[in-house]
N, C-alpha and C positions, 0 to 999 in steps of 0.2 A: 456406625458403627463403633464399636462397645471398645473402650483397651483389652478386652478380656480376647477380641478376635483379634485386634491384629497383636497380643502376645503370642496368640495360639499359632498365629499364620509365623510367627518368627518364628517361632520352637520348629515348626514342620519342615522351613526352610535350612536349620541349621542342622535336626535329622540327615534330611536327603546329602546335607555340603558334607557332616560327617561319612556319610556313608561316600564320601567321593562322587556323588552325583551332582548335578547342576538342573533337575528337573526332578518332579512330583511324580511317587509312584499312583500306582492306581488306587492306593487303602489312604494315602498323604490328602492326595488330591477326594476323596469324600472329606475325610475329617475338614480339609480347609473350605471344601461349600457349605459343609454342616455348619461352617464355624459363620459364612456368610445365610445362613438360612435358607440355602438352597435347596433341593431334590436332588438326588445323584442316581438315575437310574437307567442303565445304559440298556436294559431289555426290554424300555418303556416305547409301547406301540408308538409308530408314525404319529405324527398330527397332521392335519390341513395346514400348516404353516408353520414351519419350522426359521427361526431366528440365530442371527450369530451377533453375544458380546464381546470383543473384546478390550484389553489390558497390554499395550505395547509402551514398552522402553524404547522410544526411535530418536534417532541420534540427534536431532536438531530440533524434536519439539519434547525432549523426553517423554516424560509419561501421558499413551493419548489416550481414550475413552473413546470404541467405536461403535456401532450395531449395523443391523442390516439385515441386509437377506441372508438364510443357514441352509444349510443340508449341501444338496447338490445345488443349489442357487448360490449360493456364496462361491461357484468358482466360474460365476459366468465374469466377463470384463466389463468392469462399469463404465467402460466408454460404451457400451452399448444402450446405456442412460441417461438420463435428462438428472441435472447436477443433485442429488439428496437424495434420488430416487433407489439406489442402489445400498448404498451405506450413508452414514454422517460418522463426523469426528470432530472430537473436539480436543484441546488439551486441559487435560485435569487440572492441572491449576487458574484454572479460567473459566469453568463451571460449574455447577449446582445439580443436584439428582433433578429436579423441575425442570430447570434451565435443558438438561439433556433431554428430556422426556418433550419438552417443543422440539428440539430437535428434530428427534429419532419419529415424532409422528409426521416428516414430512415426507419418509419412505415408505415403499410399497410394503417390506414387513410389517409396521404397523398397519398401514391402511386395510390392511389380509388380513391380521388378526382383527381388526375393529370392523370387519365385515362377519367375519363368522361369528364373533362376539354377537351382531345384533341379528343375525341369522338364526342361532340356537338360543336367542334368549338369555344369553349368560351377559358375567357381570365384565366390563372394561378391565381390561389388563391393566389400563394405568398406575394401580397402586401398587401394582406388586411390581411394574417392570421400572417403578420410582426407587422404591425400597431397597431396590437390586442396585441400580445406578447408585446408591445411598451411598450401599454398601464397598461399592467396587472401590467409587470416588477416596474413601477415606483409606483404602487397601492401595492404590495409588499413591496417596501422598503420603502417606505410612515408609513406604519404600519406593519413593522417587531416586534416579539420579540426586547426586548433590545433596539427600539428607542425612545429613550430620550424624544424627542415632542410629540410622536402617543400619543389618547386621547384613545385609545384602541390595542389591537392587532386583526388583520382579520385573524380568524381561517381559515375560509375555504369559497372559493370562486367557486362552479362549475356549468359550465356550460357543460351541457347535455343535449338532444344535442341538436347541434352547426350544423348549415346548413352555409357552405364557397359557396364561389362562389367569385363574384368581392365584393360584400358587404356579411357582416357576420351578421348571422342572429340564435339568441338565441330562443329553445322552451322552455327551462325550465331551471329556474338555482335556487341556495339558497346560500344564504350567514348568516356565524355568525360569529358571532365577540365575544370578550373577554375583560376583564382588563389585563392591564400589570400586568407581576409578579416580584418580583425582583428578579435579580442572586448574581451567588458570586460574592465575588470580585477578582478581578484579582490576580493571582499568582504571586512573584518577580522573572519570571521567568531564570532572569540576577543569578540568586542563583545557579541555574542550574550549573554552571561553578565549584560552589564550592565543587557540588556533582560528578563533574567528573573530578575535577582536583585539587583535596584536597591536601592541605598543613600539615593539622596538623585533627587526626581521632583517635577517642574516641569510643570504646565499652563498650555498658554495656548488663551485659548475659553471660558473659564469666565463663566457672567452672575451681578451682582451681583443681580439683583433678578426675576428665571426660573427655571424649571427647563429650560434649554437643556442640549443633549446634554454640554457642559463639566460641565457643573454635575451633571448625572448623574453623570459619570465620577468628580467629587470624588467623592460621596457615597458611591461605590461602596466607592473606595479608605477612605475611613474606615471606609464599614462592613464592610469586609472583614479591618479590624486593621492596615489600615499608620499607622504612627507621623504624627498630624499634626505633629511637628517635623520630620520628614527631607521633607516637602510645600511647595513653591511652588507661589506662583497669580503667572503676569509678567500683571499687568493696571497700567495705569500709573493714578492716581489715590485705587488705594481702598491702602487699611492692610493687610485682611484680611476674608477670607470664608469664614463658616462657620468660623472660628479658626481658620483658617491662611493665614499671613503673603502678603502680596502684594509682590512686589517692581515694578520700574517696564519691566523687560525684558531683554533677553542681557544689555547690557552692566553692568547694576546686578547682576549675581552674585557673588555672591564667594569662586566657585570654582566647576569642573565639574559638570553635572547628571547623572547615570549615565544620566536616561532624559528627552526630554522630549515629554508628551503634547498634540499638535496639533492641536484641534477647533474651528478658525477657521473661515469660510468658502472654500473654494475659491479664491475671486480672489486670497485674501488670502496665500493658501500660494506663492505661485512667489518673489513679496518675501523675505517671510519663509525660506525654506531657504535664498534663500544667504545669508541673515543668520547663519543657524546655522552655513552651510561656512563662512564668514568668521571668522566669530567663531571658534570652535573650544571652543566652551563647554558642548557636550555629548555624551556617545559616542553615545547611540541615542535613532532620532526614532520616533515613531508619528503615521505621518499618516491620521487618524478623515477628514477627507471624500473623497466622492464626485467625479463628474463630474470627474478628472484621468486621461483617457485613454478612459471606457465611450463617451464620444459623438466623433462622426464632428468637431464644432466643437475638444473639445479633446486631440487626438491629438497634434498635432504642437506645441503649447507644453505637452504633458505628455512628450512626446518630450525635446524642447530640455532639460525638468527633469530627466530623469533621466542626460541626457546629464552636465548639471551637475554631480548627484549623483556620476557613474562617474567622473569627471577627478577629485574631491576626492578619491578610493583610492589616487591617487598621489602624495599628495602625506606628510610623514613623518608617520609616526602613522595613515596609511589612511582619516584624517577620520571623518564619523558615517558609522553605516546607518541605514537608513531603514526600518520597517516598514510598510508598504499602500504606493499613497493607498487609500482606501477600503475602510479595515481596522477593523471591530468592535470590537479593541483582542484584551490576552490577559490570561490570567487566569492566575498561579503562585503556587500554594499554598507551596511553598516559598518563593517569595521574599515571601507573605505578603501580595499585593495581587490587586484584582481590577481593570479601568481597562475592563469592556462596560460600553459606554453603555444596557445592560437592567437598570430597575429589581430589585434584589434581592427583590423582593416578586413578582417574575414569574418568576423563576427562583432561586431558594433550591438552593445547591449545598450541602445535608450532607455528609459525608463516609460514604462508604458502602463504602471498603476498609481495614482497619488501615493497610494500608499504600500508599498511592497512587504508582504506579511504571509509568503510564501518559502518553501524552503526544496530544493530536487538533492534529492541524494542517490549516486550510484557506483554503480561497480565499474560501469565504463564513462569513460570521459565523453568516448563519441557517440553515446547513446544521449546526454545533457548536451552537448554541443550541435548536434542534429533536430532536437526538439526545438530547441530554441532558435531555433536556425528557421525552423518553419513555421513556429508558432511565436514572435515578441511579448505575445502576451502575457503568458506565461509568469512572466518577470521574475523570477521568487530573489528575495533578498539574499538567500544564500544558495550555492551550490556549491557542492562538496562529491568530491570521484574517492571512494573507497580504495579502488583497485583490487589489491591481494591481500585485504587484510590481515596483513602481518600481524598487527597488535588492534586498534580500533575495528571494530566490527559493527553492524549493521544494527544490532541492537542495542552498543555502547551512543550511536549516534541519534536514534530515533527517540531514544530513553533522555536524552539531554534535549533534545527540542521537544516533546512532549510538552515538557513542564517549563519551557519557554515563552515567555510572556510577550504579545506582541505577534505570534506566529500562530497562524488559521489553517492554513494546509501545507501537505507535504507529501511529494511525488518520487517514490523510489523505484529504480530498478534494481534487480537482486540476480546472481546468478547461484550461489550457492553460500549456506551459514557456515560458517563454526560451530564444533561439537556444541548442545545446547545455547548455542546461540538463536535460533528459531527459536524457542520459549523467553527469552529475553527481550527479543524482538515484538513477538506477539503480546508480551506483557506492555512494552513499550506503545503499541495500536491501543491495547483498550487505557492505558495511561492518559493517550492523547487523546480519545475517545469521550474520557471522563471528563475531560481539562475544554471539548468544544471544539478540538481539533477534526478535519477530516483526513483519511488517508488513503490515496490511493498506490497499488504497489503492481508494477508487472512483473512477473518472473518469466525469466527465460531458460533454456533446457528444456522443453516442452517436447522433444523428440528423441530419440538415442543420435541420430546425429548431431543434435540441437546439444544435446549432453556432453558430448565428446570435445563441444568447441567453446563451453565453456571453459572446463580444466584445460585446455589451452591458452584461452586469454586471460585468464585471470583468478588461476588453481585455484578456482573455486568447486565442491562438490554437489551436484545437482541432485536433488534431495527427490522424492514421489511427488509428483504434480499436484496429484489428489489430496493426498495430504494435505500438502501444503496449503489451500484455496481454504480448502476446509476449514484448516486453524486459522489461517491467518483471517478468512471473513471471517470468521464465529468470534472472533479477538475486536472487532468493528471497523476492518478493512472492507474499500473496496478496491478489487481485485480484476485487473484491466486481463484481457484473453489475448490483445496485439499492441501492439505500436500503436497506430491510428485510436481503439478505444481509452490506450494510457491516457493518448495527449490530449483525446477531446474530453475525458474524465477528471483530468489534472485540473483543467481549462474552467469546464463548470463548475465544481469544488472550490475553485477559488473566486468568479464571479458571482457565485449563489450563497456564499459563504454567512453571508445578512442577511435573507431574504425568509420568508416564514414558512415551512412546509405542514400545513395545514391536513393534508391528507390526500389521497394519488385522484384527484381525478381531476384531469382536461378539459382545455378547450384547446380546438385546432382550428385554423383558420386560414384561408389560401384567396388568393383569384386563381389558382390553377388546378384545377380537379383534381389530376395525378395525387399533388401535393396533397391536396384538403384529406386524401384518400390514402396516401404512404405515412401520413403520422399517426393515423387509424390503426395502418398496418403494421406499427414498428411501438404498438407499447407493452408487451410481455418478450418478458426475459425466462431463462431456466425456473428462476424462481421466485420473481414477484410480474405484476402486472397493472398497469394503470387502469384505470377505464375514463371512458368519455362521459363528462358532467349532464346532467338536465337542468338546461338553464329553464330558468325563471319568469315567471308570466310578463313580469318587469323587462327583462334584461333581452327579451324579443321584442318584445314593444319598443325598448330602444333601438335594437341593432336598426327593426325596422324604420320608422324613422332616420333612420341616418343612411338608410338604402333611396327612403323618397327624397330626401336631401342631394344624395348622391346619383338621382334619377335609373338606380340600378332595380329598383325595386320589383320591376316587371321581371326581373331574370332571373333573380335569388329568393330562394326558397331560406330559412330563418332555422337552422339546427346544428346540430355540433358533433362532426367536423360541417364545415360552411366553407363553400368556395363562392368567394363574393364578387367573382366572371373578373377576365383582365382588365374592365373598363374600370377598375377602381383604382382612384389616383390613389396617393400615401396617403392624407386623412382621413380617408375610407378606410384603411388598412388598420389604422390606430386607433380611431377615433369603437373600431368595430372591438378591437385588442381589450382596449379599457374598458368597454362595457360586460366584456366577457369578465376579465379581472373582478369587476365589480358584484359580483354576481358570488351568492355566499355558498355556490354550490358547486363554483369551479376554486384548485387547488394551484393552477399550472396554466397560461397560455402558449400553447406555438401559433405562432404566427410567418407564414411566407410572405418576403416583402414582395413579391413577383419583380424583378429588375431589369426584366425586359420588355416587362409589359408598359406598353407609348406611354401611359397614363403618370403613372410614377416617373420621381424627379432619379434618379439612380445613375444618370453619367457622369464622369471630368465637366464637360461639354457637351450641348447637345447643336449639332449645327443648324439639324432640321427645324427645332424651337429653342432660338437661342434661351437663354436665362433660365430653364427650365431641367434643372439637374443641381447638384448636391451642393452648390456652394445657396442654391434659393434656402429664403428661411423659412417654407412650407417641405422643403423636402424630409426625409424619412433621416436623415444625418441630423438634422436639427431640433424635427417633432420627437423622436422616442423618446431618448434619454431620460428630459424631464420627466415622462410615463413610466419609467421605470423605479426613477428617483422616489417618486410618492406614493408608487403602489408599493407594498410591503411580498407578496405574489410573483412568484417568478415568472419571467414573460420573456422568450427566447424569442430571437429573430431568422428568419433562415433566410437566406441570398442566396438562391442558388444558379448561378450563372457563371461564365468564364472571367476570361481574366480584365473584360471590361469593365467587370462592379468590382475588382478589386480595392477603389479607395471608398465607394461604400462602404463595403464591409469594414476597412481599416475605420474611416470615421467612425463608425459606431462601435466597436470595440474600443478603440483612443477613448472615448467617452460613455466606458462600462456597459455597455450592452451584451450581454450575453446572446452571438451571433456565432450560426454555424452555415456550414458552405452547403448541406443538403440536409431535407428533412429528416431521411433514416439515420443520420448520426447522431444529430441534432434530438430527436427523438429518444432514442435508445440510450443517448448519455444521460439525458432527463430520467429515465424509467431507472437505473442503475442508480442515478445519484439520490433519489426519493427515497428508494429500498435504503441506500444508506444512512438517510438521514433519521426512515420513521425506528430503523435498528438501532441507531444513538442514541436516539428516546429510550428504546426497551431497554437498552444498559444503563441508561443512568439510572430508570426510574429501578430496575432489579438487580443491578449491579450482581450479575454472581459471578461467584470466586471473591468476592469483596472486594477491597480498591485499596492490600497492599501491594502495588507494583511501583 
């Protein structure tokens, strides 16, 4: 779009504003569309296909371009359609015309346009659509929130219905704009390093005679190995508690604290925060108390507190950063500290990975506790609870970790965004993906009651779910639909990060017929599908030889998926798996390990066959890890059985094998993971929207 077109749009907005209007009239709309190269004819006959194309300034994501079904079909509930069929959305800052056309081609609207063009023998609408998207994106970027040179913000431009062919004709349109609004000052996010790698920690709110939250936090800090001599307690009238030195207060400090943990009552926070800002004695602050914005009574005081913290970021040095309020705390294994107020006896955190290389960020501390308790193999290097986002936001945190070396996967739980922080978050997702990281996100507030619960929990405003999922997925994240899928996707992303994803062809193996079929039944999602790879003749011959050696050849026909019979032992399962892995037509393998089968060494101790258990060197627990290690393709094991087989699953997971407890969850997770890895390859190659994030 030319500079003259942008100038023309600005003139039209100023003209309307000068007449006291916040929207364009019919004449101004025609002039705007003319400058965009679009025809405007309200009397044009309805076409076989009507399309809607819109620009909207959203609270969370700024300017968003969307396109989909138009006319009366635009009124249909998008929930009645599969993902990306009714409409598609993308943050204007993260896409370009070619990329958005690729996205739009998934919709029913585009498929109908293409079908009509084929039927009528007319030109494809692609060129006209791409040209339209290019001009709209230029308009969006010129009049986006936060654009310093823009005289106004484009609030909405809707073209609906629009007739698409060799030329685009708009039958109806509307355009609204508004005055720019001041945003928050940027947080000095480099100080997050002080938060996760503190050399000196202070705590206020520690009881000397009872086990309150502050005292539990102190015990956890010491229990996690943080040196006592680097701890200070701010408590008047005390010399020491649990062997840790006490000082009278901030004014008694002999130097800056890297971090101060605030575990006082909510009513004491307001005055204390003012003192922290005024003293400039702390780099990073962790606000533990709740009741700071979650309730109606506390919202106004909490908003004023946030404004004072924001103002401090305009001072030299940027002032302190604040995590929370309503914050569980931080676990930083590289920083050698655990500040959660959950006693270690209730949530031990043994090292399950040889190298901790993941991060969990969550507005809800309990979400992290539950996830880690259920699957300790997630084992993140860092776990941070953001709480109410009084200061630090999702975008701040992800932006920092997106650039941090040594971090490969991030799992994030979100309840809501601060204004325009959704865009900052989406940009950070893209930055992380371009840096080779994988991002798994779950957004709560998926129903009206859920959205109400979000506000009462961490004072968050839950935005539209379809918009969130579309923009964040397009940015490059894997978006989970529920808690179970979050667990599965965060886990698989961590275990398979170093594996090669060469395509979408899988092999499926099991000694249980239902399981082999179940794998095949779960290879599709709403937007992506794996396929069963066709085995090479050499692979078929190799598997036949394995079956002959195991005396199973009369019972099994070699195919994909393959049921290798309940008589197959550990070695048979794994030899067939490796044969599949070595087939050039197979990109990943899912194998049911059949723990209940008599031939499989799956018990901690077998009374019927002493020694025929997981301690046997011929057991799957011992044989499978080397196969995983020497093959660069993903190999996923399924241990579908009850608690008798927990030790088998744990033994494999401890050794780095990707294990799921049923075939449906394992295969579905693989589908989503392969889709994300292939999308990441596309983003790295195409880089829509550029790289300046």
